[in-house]
ZAMARGU-4260 file (C-alpha; in steps of 0.2 Angstrom, whole numbers, plus 5000, padded with zeros to 4 digits):
<rodrens>
0) 5357/5504/5113 | 5360/5518/5100 | 5370/5515/5085 | 5386/5524/5081 | 5387/5535/5066
5) 5402/5536/5055 | 5404/5551/5044 | 5410/5550/5026 | 5415/5565/5016 | 5405/5565/5000
10) 5410/5581/4992 | 5421/5597/4995 | 5406/5608/4989 | 5388/5608/4983 | 5393/5608/4965
15) 5402/5592/4966 | 5386/5582/4970 | 5379/5578/4953 | 5360/5579/4952 | 5349/5573/4938
20) 5336/5583/4929 | 5324/5577/4942 | 5334/5585/4956 | 5340/5568/4963 | 5358/5561/4962
25) 5366/5545/4966 | 5382/5543/4976 | 5391/5527/4982 | 5398/5526/5000 | 5406/5510/5006
30) 5399/5501/4991 | 5381/5506/4995 | 5371/5517/4983 | 5362/5531/4991 | 5352/5545/4983
35) 5355/5563/4987 | 5344/5578/4984 | 5343/5597/4988 | 5326/5604/4994 | 5324/5621/5001
40) 5342/5624/5001 | 5346/5609/5012 | 5354/5592/5007 | 5345/5576/5010 | 5350/5558/5008
45) 5339/5542/5006 | 5338/5524/5000 | 5342/5520/4982 | 5328/5508/4981 | 5309/5510/4986
50) 5305/5498/5001 | 5289/5493/4992 | 5294/5486/4975 | 5312/5490/4973 | 5310/5505/4961
55) 5325/5516/4959 | 5321/5531/4968 | 5334/5541/4958 | 5321/5539/4943 | 5308/5547/4954
60) 5306/5565/4958 | 5303/5577/4972 | 5285/5585/4973 | 5282/5603/4978 | 5279/5599/4996
65) 5295/5589/4999 | 5290/5571/4996 | 5301/5559/4986 | 5290/5550/4973 | 5294/5533/4968
70) 5294/5530/4949 | 5285/5513/4950 | 5269/5516/4960 | 5270/5534/4964 | 5272/5530/4983
75) 5277/5546/4992 | 5290/5548/5006 | 5294/5563/5016 | 5311/5569/5011 | 5314/5574/5030
80) 5311/5558/5038 | 5307/5544/5026 | 5289/5542/5032 | 5276/5536/5019 | 5264/5550/5016
85) 5252/5542/5004 | 5246/5529/5016 | 5254/5513/5011 | 5264/5511/5027 | 5281/5509/5020
90) 5296/5518/5027 | 5311/5524/5016 | 5328/5524/5024 | 5335/5541/5026 | 5353/5546/5031
95) 5360/5562/5040 | 5370/5574/5030 | 5381/5588/5037 | 5388/5603/5028 | 5404/5607/5037
100) 5418/5620/5033 | 5428/5607/5025 | 5415/5598/5015 | 5399/5589/5014 | 5397/5573/5025
105) 5385/5558/5025 | 5382/5548/5041 | 5381/5529/5040 | 5376/5519/5055 | 5389/5506/5061
110) 5385/5489/5065 | 5375/5474/5058 | 5373/5456/5063 | 5391/5455/5070 | 5394/5472/5076
115) 5396/5466/5094 | 5411/5456/5090
</rodrens>
């Protein structure tokens, strides 16, 4: 069964999404911190914490080939799909982003333990 995605408007325009000097920003959607980044003229969103040691991904950076690099152990994750590219086997959660005529939207999966109620 596929999960339903709920779209949340995060900005009216690109300029409203603040990015740090490393090119990564943090937004909060429904009480959840999520990192955002712009790479090759496209927006991406991914988990705030590294799945390995819990490092804050917003303190990392994006390397020239499009990997998000964790600031703690330098694990690398594809900005496109969250797959670990440095061989440790971890997966970084990613979120869909859509640029629409009326703004920029982030998709969150609905559900959880009691979603069937």
